C-alpha positions as CSV (number, residue, x, y, z in Angstrom):
1,M,168.7,145.8,-40.3
2,I,169.9,144.3,-37.4
3,R,168.8,146.2,-33.6
4,T,168.6,145.3,-29.8
5,H,165.7,146.0,-28.0
6,I,166.3,146.1,-24.5
7,L,163.2,144.6,-22.2
8,P,162.9,144.0,-18.3
9,C,163.3,140.3,-16.6
10,H,160.8,139.5,-14.6
11,I,162.3,135.6,-13.7
12,P,163.5,135.4,-10.1
13,T,166.9,136.2,-9.1
14,Q,168.1,132.9,-8.3
15,E,166.9,131.2,-11.7
16,A,168.5,134.2,-13.6
17,D,171.9,133.4,-11.6
18,A,171.7,129.7,-12.3
19,L,171.4,130.4,-15.8
20,N,174.5,132.6,-16.3
21,R,176.3,130.4,-13.9
22,E,175.9,127.6,-16.0
23,S,177.3,129.3,-18.8
24,G,180.4,130.4,-17.2
25,R,181.3,127.0,-15.9
26,I,181.2,125.6,-19.6
27,Y,183.1,128.7,-21.0
28,T,185.5,128.0,-18.1
29,G,185.8,124.4,-19.2
30,V,186.6,125.2,-22.5
31,V,189.2,127.7,-21.1
32,V,191.1,125.2,-19.4
33,E,190.8,122.4,-21.1
34,H,192.0,124.7,-24.2
35,W,195.1,125.8,-22.1
36,R,195.8,122.9,-20.2
37,A,196.0,120.8,-23.9
38,Y,198.0,124.2,-25.6
39,R,201.1,123.4,-22.9
40,K,200.9,119.3,-23.1
41,S,201.1,119.6,-26.8
42,T,203.8,122.0,-27.8
43,K,202.1,124.9,-28.2
44,Q,199.6,123.7,-30.4
45,W,195.8,125.6,-30.6
46,L,193.1,123.3,-30.8
47,S,190.5,124.0,-33.7
48,P,187.0,125.2,-32.4
49,T,185.5,122.3,-32.9
50,S,187.9,120.3,-31.1
51,E,187.1,122.5,-28.7
52,E,183.4,121.5,-28.1
53,K,184.0,117.8,-28.8
54,L,186.6,118.2,-25.8
55,S,183.8,120.0,-23.7
56,D,180.7,118.0,-24.5
57,F,182.9,115.0,-23.4
58,L,184.1,115.9,-20.5
59,T,180.4,117.4,-19.3
60,R,178.7,114.2,-20.5
61,Y,177.4,113.2,-17.0
62,D,176.7,116.4,-15.8
63,T,172.5,117.4,-15.3
64,P,171.5,119.3,-18.4
65,L,170.2,123.0,-17.5
66,L,170.6,124.8,-20.7
67,H,169.4,124.6,-24.5
68,A,172.0,122.4,-26.7
69,H,172.4,125.3,-28.8
70,S,172.5,127.6,-25.1
71,K,175.5,125.6,-24.5
72,D,177.2,125.9,-28.2
73,A,177.1,129.3,-27.9
74,A,179.2,129.6,-24.0
75,Q,181.8,127.3,-25.7
76,Q,181.8,129.1,-28.8
77,G,182.4,132.2,-26.9
78,F,186.0,131.8,-26.3
79,A,186.9,131.1,-30.4
80,K,185.0,134.0,-30.8
81,A,187.3,136.2,-27.9
82,V,190.4,134.4,-29.3
83,N,189.5,136.1,-32.9
84,T,188.7,139.4,-31.6
85,T,192.1,139.4,-30.1
86,R,194.1,138.5,-33.0
87,A,192.0,141.2,-34.8
88,L,193.4,143.7,-32.5
89,R,196.9,142.8,-32.7
90,K,197.3,142.8,-36.4
91,A,195.6,146.2,-36.5
92,G,198.2,146.9,-33.5
93,T,196.1,147.0,-30.5
94,P,198.4,144.8,-27.6
95,A,195.9,142.4,-26.6
96,H,195.6,139.3,-24.0
97,F,194.0,136.2,-25.5
98,P,191.0,135.0,-22.7
99,H,192.7,132.8,-19.8
100,R,190.3,133.7,-17.2
101,R,187.5,132.1,-15.0
102,K,184.3,133.4,-15.7
103,Y,182.1,132.1,-12.8
104,Y,179.1,134.2,-14.7
105,R,178.4,134.8,-18.5
106,T,175.4,136.1,-20.5
107,T,173.5,133.3,-21.6
108,I,172.5,133.9,-25.0
109,W,169.3,131.9,-27.3
110,K,170.2,131.6,-31.1
111,S,167.6,131.1,-33.0
112,T,166.8,127.5,-32.9
113,G,165.8,127.5,-29.4
114,I,163.4,130.7,-30.1
115,R,159.6,130.5,-30.2
116,L,156.8,133.1,-30.9
117,S,153.7,132.4,-29.3
118,A,150.3,134.6,-28.4
119,G,152.7,137.5,-28.2
120,S,154.9,136.0,-25.8
121,L,159.2,134.9,-26.4
122,L,159.7,131.4,-25.1
123,L,163.8,130.5,-25.1
124,A,164.5,126.8,-25.0
125,R,165.6,125.4,-22.1
126,A,167.4,122.1,-21.2
127,R,165.0,119.0,-22.3
128,G,162.3,118.2,-19.8
129,L,162.3,121.9,-18.5
130,A,159.6,124.1,-19.3
131,P,160.9,127.5,-21.5
132,I,161.2,130.7,-20.4
133,G,158.4,133.3,-21.1
134,I,159.3,136.8,-22.2
135,T,156.2,139.2,-22.8
136,L,156.8,141.2,-26.0
137,P,155.1,144.8,-27.1
138,D,153.1,144.7,-29.3
139,K,155.9,146.5,-32.0
140,L,158.3,143.2,-31.5
141,S,155.6,140.2,-31.5
142,A,154.1,141.8,-34.9
143,L,157.6,140.9,-36.3
144,G,156.9,137.1,-36.3
145,K,159.8,134.5,-35.0
146,A,161.6,135.1,-38.2
147,A,162.7,137.9,-37.0
148,F,164.6,137.1,-33.6
149,V,167.9,136.4,-34.3
150,E,169.1,135.9,-30.6
151,A,168.5,136.5,-27.3
152,R,170.4,137.1,-24.1
153,L,170.2,137.8,-20.5
154,V,172.5,140.3,-19.5
155,Y,173.1,141.3,-16.0
156,D,173.5,145.2,-15.0
157,R,176.3,145.6,-12.7
158,V,175.0,148.9,-12.0
159,T,171.3,148.3,-11.5
160,A,172.3,145.0,-9.5
161,K,169.1,143.4,-12.0
162,Y,169.0,141.2,-15.4
163,T,167.6,142.8,-18.7
164,W,166.8,141.1,-22.0
165,H,169.3,141.9,-24.6
166,L,166.4,140.8,-27.9
167,V,168.6,141.0,-31.2
168,V,165.9,141.6,-34.1
169,E,165.9,141.7,-37.7
170,D,163.5,144.4,-38.5
171,G,163.7,144.6,-42.2
172,A,164.3,147.8,-42.2
173,V,166.4,148.8,-45.9
174,A,169.1,151.7,-45.1
175,P,168.4,153.9,-47.1
176,N,170.7,155.9,-49.4
177,A,173.5,158.3,-48.2
178,P,171.9,162.0,-47.7
179,G,175.0,163.0,-50.2
180,T,178.9,161.8,-51.1
181,S,180.7,165.1,-48.7
182,V,182.5,164.3,-46.0
183,I,182.3,165.5,-42.5
184,A,185.2,165.1,-39.9
185,V,184.2,164.1,-35.7
186,D,187.2,165.4,-32.9
187,M,185.7,163.5,-30.3
188,G,187.2,165.5,-26.4
189,E,186.9,165.3,-22.8
190,I,185.4,168.6,-22.8
191,H,183.5,169.0,-25.6
192,P,182.0,165.6,-26.6
193,A,182.1,166.3,-30.2
194,V,183.2,168.9,-32.8
195,C,182.2,168.6,-36.6
196,T,183.1,170.0,-39.5
197,D,182.5,169.5,-43.2
198,G,185.6,172.4,-44.3
199,A,182.3,175.3,-44.7
200,T,180.7,174.6,-41.6
201,T,182.2,173.7,-37.8
202,L,179.8,172.9,-34.8
203,V,181.1,172.4,-31.3
204,I,178.4,170.2,-29.6
205,S,179.1,171.6,-25.8
206,C,177.8,169.1,-23.1
207,K,178.9,170.7,-19.7
208,A,175.8,168.5,-18.1
209,L,177.5,165.5,-19.0
210,R,180.8,166.0,-17.5
211,A,179.2,167.4,-14.5
212,A,177.2,163.8,-14.0
213,R,180.2,162.5,-14.6
214,Q,182.1,164.1,-11.7
215,Y,179.3,163.6,-9.6
216,T,178.8,160.2,-10.1
217,Q,182.7,159.7,-8.8
218,K,182.9,162.0,-5.9
219,R,179.5,160.6,-4.7
220,G,180.1,156.9,-5.3
221,A,183.5,157.3,-3.0
222,K,181.2,159.1,-0.6
223,L,179.2,156.6,-0.3
224,R,181.6,153.6,-0.1
225,S,183.6,155.7,2.7
226,L,180.6,155.4,5.0
227,Q,180.4,151.6,3.7
228,D,183.5,151.0,5.7
229,T,182.6,152.2,8.7
230,K,179.9,149.7,8.9
231,V,180.2,145.8,9.5
232,K,180.3,144.3,6.3
233,G,176.4,142.3,6.0
234,S,175.1,144.6,8.5
235,R,171.5,146.4,8.1
236,R,173.2,149.5,7.8
237,W,175.7,148.2,5.5
238,K,173.3,146.9,3.0
239,R,171.2,149.9,3.4
240,L,174.2,152.1,2.0
241,K,174.6,149.7,-0.9
242,R,171.3,149.6,-1.6
243,R,171.2,153.4,-1.8
244,E,174.6,153.5,-3.6
245,T,172.7,151.0,-6.3
246,R,170.1,153.1,-6.8
247,F,172.1,156.5,-7.1
248,R,174.4,155.0,-9.8
249,A,171.3,153.4,-11.6
250,K,169.8,156.8,-11.7
251,H,173.2,158.2,-13.2
252,K,173.7,155.7,-15.5
253,R,170.1,157.1,-17.0
254,T,171.2,160.4,-17.0
255,I,174.8,159.9,-18.7
256,G,173.4,157.3,-21.4
257,D,170.4,160.1,-22.4
258,L,173.1,163.0,-23.0
259,E,175.3,160.7,-24.9
260,H,172.7,159.5,-27.1
261,K,171.9,163.4,-27.4
262,I,175.2,164.1,-28.5
263,S,175.4,161.1,-31.3
264,R,172.0,162.3,-32.3
265,A,173.2,165.6,-32.8
266,V,176.7,164.5,-35.2
267,V,174.3,162.6,-37.0
268,D,171.7,165.4,-37.7
269,Y,174.4,167.9,-38.5
270,A,176.0,165.4,-41.0
271,H,172.6,164.8,-42.4
272,G,172.3,168.3,-43.2
273,C,175.5,168.6,-44.6
274,G,174.6,165.9,-47.2
275,A,177.4,163.5,-45.9
276,G,177.9,160.2,-46.8
277,I,181.4,159.8,-45.0
278,V,181.7,160.3,-41.1
279,A,185.2,160.7,-40.0
280,I,186.1,160.1,-37.0
281,G,189.5,160.8,-34.7
282,D,190.6,157.7,-33.5
283,V,191.4,158.1,-29.8
284,R,191.0,154.6,-28.6
285,D,194.5,154.6,-27.1
286,I,194.8,157.9,-25.9
287,A,195.4,156.6,-22.3
288,D,198.0,153.6,-23.1
289,K,200.7,153.7,-21.3
290,T,200.6,157.0,-19.5
291,D,200.2,158.6,-16.6
292,K,199.2,162.3,-16.6
293,G,198.9,162.2,-12.2
294,H,195.1,161.0,-10.5
295,V,193.1,163.5,-11.4
296,Q,193.6,163.8,-15.3
297,N,193.9,159.7,-14.9
298,Q,190.3,159.7,-13.5
299,R,189.0,162.6,-16.2
300,M,190.4,160.0,-18.9
301,S,188.9,156.8,-17.5
302,T,185.4,158.2,-16.7
303,W,185.3,159.3,-20.4
304,A,183.3,157.5,-22.6
305,H,184.6,158.0,-26.0
306,G,184.2,154.6,-27.1
307,R,180.3,154.3,-26.1
308,I,179.8,157.6,-27.7
309,R,181.9,156.6,-31.3
310,S,179.4,153.3,-31.5
311,Y,176.5,155.4,-30.9
312,I,177.3,157.6,-33.8
313,T,178.2,154.7,-35.8
314,Y,175.1,152.9,-35.7
315,K,173.0,156.1,-36.0
316,A,174.8,156.9,-39.1
317,E,174.9,153.9,-40.1
318,Y,171.0,153.5,-40.0
319,A,170.9,156.9,-41.7
320,G,172.7,155.2,-44.9
321,M,176.2,156.8,-43.7
322,K,179.3,155.2,-43.7
323,V,182.1,155.9,-40.5
324,V,185.7,155.2,-40.7
325,L,188.2,155.6,-38.6
326,V,191.1,158.5,-38.6
327,D,194.1,158.8,-37.1
328,E,194.2,162.0,-34.6
329,A,197.9,162.1,-34.2
330,Y,199.2,166.0,-34.3
331,T,195.8,167.1,-35.5
332,T,195.7,169.9,-33.2
333,Q,198.7,170.5,-32.8
334,S,199.3,171.8,-36.0
335,C,198.3,175.3,-37.5
336,P,195.9,174.9,-40.5
337,T,197.4,178.4,-41.9
338,C,201.2,177.8,-41.5
339,R,201.8,173.9,-40.8
340,H,203.9,175.0,-37.7
341,R,203.3,172.8,-34.7
342,T,202.1,174.2,-31.5
343,K,201.1,172.5,-28.4
344,P,197.9,174.3,-27.5
345,K,197.3,175.7,-23.9
346,G,193.6,176.1,-22.8
347,R,190.7,175.7,-25.4
348,V,192.3,178.4,-28.1
349,Y,194.4,177.4,-29.9
350,T,197.4,180.3,-31.0
351,C,200.2,179.8,-33.6
352,L,203.3,180.9,-32.2
353,A,204.5,181.3,-36.1
354,C,202.2,183.0,-37.8
355,G,200.0,184.1,-34.8
356,F,196.7,182.0,-36.2
357,R,193.7,181.8,-33.5
358,G,191.3,179.6,-33.4
359,H,189.0,177.2,-31.6
360,R,190.9,174.1,-30.6
361,D,188.4,171.6,-31.1
362,A,187.7,172.8,-34.6
363,V,191.6,172.9,-35.3
364,G,191.7,169.6,-34.9
365,A,188.1,168.6,-36.7
366,A,189.3,170.5,-40.0
367,N,192.6,168.7,-39.9
368,I,191.0,165.4,-39.3
369,L,189.2,166.1,-42.6
370,S,192.1,167.2,-44.4
371,R,194.0,163.9,-43.5
372,H,190.8,161.7,-44.1
373,V,190.4,163.6,-47.8
374,Y,193.9,164.7,-48.5
375,G,196.2,162.7,-47.1
376,E,198.0,165.1,-44.9
377,L,197.1,168.0,-42.5
378,C,196.5,171.9,-43.1
379,R,194.0,171.4,-46.3
380,V,190.8,172.3,-44.5
381,R,190.3,175.9,-43.0
382,V,188.7,176.2,-39.7
383,T,186.0,178.4,-39.3
384,E,184.3,180.2,-36.7
385,P,182.1,177.7,-34.7
386,K,178.7,177.6,-33.6
387,Y,177.4,175.6,-30.8
388,R,174.8,173.3,-29.3
389,H,173.9,172.1,-26.2
390,P,172.6,169.1,-25.3
391,Y,170.6,169.2,-22.2
392,I,168.6,166.9,-19.6
393,T,165.1,167.3,-20.2
394,G,163.4,168.6,-17.4
395,K,159.3,168.2,-16.9
396,R,159.3,171.9,-17.8
397,S,161.0,171.5,-21.2
398,S,159.4,171.4,-24.4
399,P,158.7,168.0,-24.9
400,G,161.3,165.9,-27.1
401,T,163.6,169.0,-28.0
402,G,166.7,167.6,-26.2
403,Y,167.8,171.2,-26.5
404,L,168.3,174.2,-24.6
405,L,167.8,177.3,-26.2
406,Q,168.0,176.7,-29.9
407,G,168.5,180.2,-31.1
408,M,171.3,180.7,-28.4
409,A,172.6,176.9,-29.1
410,W,172.9,178.1,-33.2
411,A,174.1,181.3,-32.5
412,G,177.8,182.1,-33.5
413,H,180.8,182.7,-31.0
414,T,183.9,184.7,-31.1
415,V,187.1,182.7,-29.8
416,Q,187.0,185.1,-25.9
417,E,183.3,183.6,-26.1
418,A,184.1,180.1,-26.9
419,A,187.0,179.9,-24.7
420,A,184.4,180.7,-21.8
421,L,182.2,177.8,-22.7
């Protein structure tokens, strides 16, 4: 299976900047010349091959820095972005074709520019320049050169550092699905994921994730306000900038750790239920063209539902399960008993027609499962949920658990107790 391994980058920052700046220059040249030709040729699109030939012609006298195929990867980035935009538009998602200049862009080495020698990965540059060496861990060097599909030089804006992203075909084969049943996942900003298979319901509650996001925003705003009182570029300004960088890097790791634990809990539940399909509520457009006030807007902007969904997807596929997206419209408003629509207030859903009461997100998950399996809402009953609480592992915690108080995390709660959580 294809996996991406992230390794620290130890080459000088000036050298890494030069590589990504060259990739950005080549990409920008393709963008500029494409739209220039588009305007002058009665709106005719250039083919990807024509774009590459035109770019090669215009840069024929430039001093080469990148390997020929790394240059091709930068040129082909525009065509890939165009295809992605067309696919989004076809799916009904508004998107703009790429048109902005990029002064820096991730440099990509294809397999033809990668060599393996004595436990180190050698990335080729232009003719006459020495290759870049990456020391590999034993588990990667044992795979052989043929396993390396691609290498990327990625700049992390949060940590202000470069990292290597190595795309590897590890030869692992995805196992067969543990079963043929279906589980549904309702994603939320308060409860990151609520899962159900129709017989049981699991609420993955992670207050630590929400608290970490809120604290990151507040502390970051405080540091920026302090920076504004200093002269830009002064020693105190740079000191505050370094403090903010360290703070954001630390909290990025904390948030990423919690998001991985959430996705792992979802996949473990699906595997325990013998699921072959994981149906996730589609919330990609939840914040499009809406203005709910600065408080709610900030909460929606910090809700990383796309990242958690991607984590669930690759973990589920690695376990042999398929992930599908299901329209989430009216799933939390439709009563599973009488089908009456009631907009819920708070964490407990109460139907104004029949008086049904249940966990709001459990109702949403049951209706997502019903829509996927039966093609309509309100065909799956809502069961009493159980809770699991991912937390930040400390030094005194039992190693490798990732969950606080296993017995309490699986214990059932009443609706009133669930609302308090």
